N, C-alpha and C positions, 0 to 999 in steps of 0.2 A: 439495593443502597433507598435509605429513609428521605423523604422528600417532603419539604426542604431541607438540606442539608443545617445541622445546627453551626454555631460562627467557627468552634475552637474545640480538640479533645472530641472528635466524632469518629466512627469505625462504621466504616465505611465497606459492605458487604457485597460481592461480587459470586454470582451463581455462575456456577461453570457448567458441571453435571446434576445431576439428580445426587453423586456421591459429594460433589466438592464444591465448595465455597471458598475463595479467599477473601481476608477482611486485612483491610488496610486502615490505619490508625492515622488519621487528619491530627494535626499538630495545629494546621489553620486553615480552615476556607478562605478562599481568597476571595472568590467570586463564584455566584452560580444564579442561575433563568432558564428562561425557558425562549427557544424561536420557536418559529412556526412548525419548523421540523423533530426539531429534538430538546431532550433538556438536557445541560451542559452543569458541571461544576470544573471548578479548578483548586487542588488541593495540594496545600505542603504536609508529602509527607517523609518521615524521619528515614534516611537513605535514601530516598527515592527522588529528593527536590521536589517540585510543582506536578502535580500528575493531573492529566484529563481525563472527564469519565462524562462518556455523551450517553443518556437511558441508563444508566447507573454500569455500562460497562467500564471498563478502563481503558483509553484510546492510546496513552503513550506517557512517559515520565522523561524529566528532564536527565535523571539519570542513562538510561540507556535510548532515548530515540533515537540517536545516530546509529546503531545498532540496528535495528527496524529500518529506517530510512533510506541508510546506504545498500543493504540486502535488498531495498524494493527497487533503488531508482539502478546505481552506479552498474550491474551487469547488463542489463537492456542499454544504458549510454554507450559502456563500454563496447557492446559488441558492433554497435553501431560505426565505422571508420571516420563519418564525419556528422554528429547530430547538429543540423540546424534551425529544425522546424518539431519544435516538440508540442504532446499535449498529454494535461494530466486530468484527469478528471478525479474528481474531487481533492484529499489533502491537505483539510481545511485549517489545520495547523501552524500551514507553509514550509512546513521542512521539506516536502517533497520537491515544493520552488525551489527553495535552497538547492538543494543536491541538483535539477538539474541545469541551475543555471551559475554553480561552479568549472561548467564546463565552456571555455573560451571559443569553441566554435556555434554557442548557440546563436541565434537571431532573435527567434523569438519565442516566448513560452507560454502558453494559456491554459490556465487552470479554470478549471469546468466546476462549478459548484454550487449546489443547490439552494444551499444556505449560507446565505449573505451578511445574517448577522450571526454567524458563526464567527466568520472569518472577521467580522467588528471585532470580536473579543478576543478573536487570536493575535493579532494587530496589535491589543493593548496590554493583553494578559503573557502572549508566550513570544515575547520577542529572542528571548531564548532557544526555543523554536527554529523559527521564520531569516530571523538574524538578519535582516532589512531586505530579505530577498521583493515583500511586498512594492516595496520602492525603484526595484531595478526598472530602467525604462523598458527592458525587455521584455519585462511580464507583463501580462495583460490576463485580467480577472471580469471571466463572464459567468454572473448568477443566471443559470439555465440547468435543463435537464442534461446530462451529459449523454444521454441515449437518442435526445432530441437532436444537440451541438452536432453529434456524427453522422447524422443522417443527411442534414446538409452540408457536409463538408467535402470539396472537389474531393476525388478518387487519387490516390496516390500523391496527397500533397503535405504528408508529414513522411519526418524521420523518425520518432518515437513517441511511441503514446505510454504513459503510466497511468495503470489505474488504483488508486489508492482509495478505494468507497470501503461503506462499512459495510458489514456482512446483511445480506438480506433478510429481513423478518416478514414474517409471514404479513401481507398487504400493504408494505413497507416500500418508497420508495424506491428501494438498488433490486426489489425483486427482479426486477428485466434489464440487470446491469450486469449479471450473471450467467448469460447463456449463449446458446451459439450462434444465433439473430444479433447479440451485442457486440459479439466478437465478429461476426462478420464484416460488421460494421468500422473495425477497428482496422483490420486486416484491408479492408477496403481503401481506408484511409490512409492508408500506409504505402512508400515507395517499395520499390526493388529491394533496397539493401533494409527496408523497415525494418522494428524489433518492439516488441512488445514487455514489457515487466507489469509484475501487479501481485498485492498483496491477497493470500487463498486459504484463510484461515489456520487454525491450529491442525499441527500433526502429531499431534501427542496418540497415544497407544488408544486411549480409552474414548475419544471420539475425530477420525480422523475422515472420517466419510467425504463430510464436504470439501474436504482440499482433494481428496482422491477422483471425483465424481467433477470438480471445475479445471482440473489438470485434464481429466481425456478430453471433457469440453472444449478445450483451448486448444488442445492434441489434434481434434477433430477440423481444427479451422488451419494450423499454423503449421507449416513444414517443418521446423526444427520447433520442439513444444519442451523444454525441462522442469524438473520440480527441482525447488530450493528448498534446505531448511537449517534454520539456526536456532539455538535459545535468545529469548527475549525475557530477561530477568523479570519485567514486571509481570508478563502475563504468566509467569511463572510456569510454562512450559515449551516446546518445541512450537516453531514457527511456519507455517510455508509461504511461499513464494515462487510467482513464475517467470521465466525468461524464454521466450520465444521469439522467435527471426524467420521469416517470408522465406529468406534464403539465405542465414547464417544460422550453422552449429553454435550454439553456446561451448555445447563441449569443446568443437575445436579450437576455441580462444584459448592458444596457451600461457601458461604464466611468463615467458620472455615476450610475446607480443603484448602480454596485458601492461606488463611493466613497463614497455616502450610507447605505450597509448598516452598510459599516467603519468609519465615525464613529458610528454610530448606537449600534454593538456593545462602541466602544474598544478597536478592534484596531490595532495598526500591526506589521502582518507585513515581516519580512525580503525575504521573497521572493515572495509575489503580490500584487502592485498592481492597481488596475483597469489598466493598464494591458499588465500582463503576463498576465492573463485572455484576450484577445485572442491576445495571441504565443501562450501557452498553447495553444488550439484550432486554432492556425494549423497542419495539421500538414502535413510536406512531400508533395508530389504523389507520392512513389513511394508511401508508405504511402495514401495515400488509392486509386490504383489498383490496390493490392497488396490495400484492404480489397475493391473492387466484385469482386475476381476471384476473391472466397473463394466456394466450391459449397457446401461444408457448415460448419453452424455445430455445435460440441462437445457433446455429449451424454454421459449414462451409459455406455451403449452403445459409444460413437466418440468417447472424451474427446481433447481436445488434452495431449501432454506436454512437460514442457520439456527439452529434450536438449542445451543449450551450458553 
């Protein structure tokens, strides 16, 4: 993406692979700048509404952010019978926090993010995402490194952890937030009924290596780890998520039980219905075969990097 962007009529180019580049026509550049950690811009794109870009990569769009955020948050939240204490790693737009706080059982939700400047940008310009979640008295934002925070948490003190972190680039701050050691810290922080949800990168046939290796890595830590795949129009490709449980298998959560839990919690999702739960957890055969073929997990010494 050209930087700094023009004020209007700008074509924003995002490289997915050596063979594929996506182009967004920005009707209007709403805001752009640079934090300590990353470049950001918010553009208005015909058909997509507002779109957030970080370091030239599409993060989410007003059109379909609910698909991404419900797929990320709700499987783990619904798998837990009574989520009260929830930790979010990343999620600067505030939509992940919004989805967590929809559950009336939640007493406290911590959002841990290294980039406080970006959160202030989101508060000012991405109201459609957070919908006032940052003002909820149950929410607490902590500006620090997610791994350092987890290292200091009392074991077994959390019910759900959601990881909405940017993909790890070489020498970037997220490199050690996608390793076995990090996921072990997540598991240690969770109680016996604890569940974990995370975004895990592209599930496209052309570049699913990251997703499959992360799936195998989380599966090395949690008793039950299930890959989830759905199409996110803004990304122009299928996207991968994971839902894991220390003692609960996401595949055993029936449509009937999920429907009962959603009704009891007063939830009316736009995307994540009882039928969609089963669909999300039905990964394509090429993904399942690729996961089975992974021979090494991501570690601090041998991390997985996002190269698309």
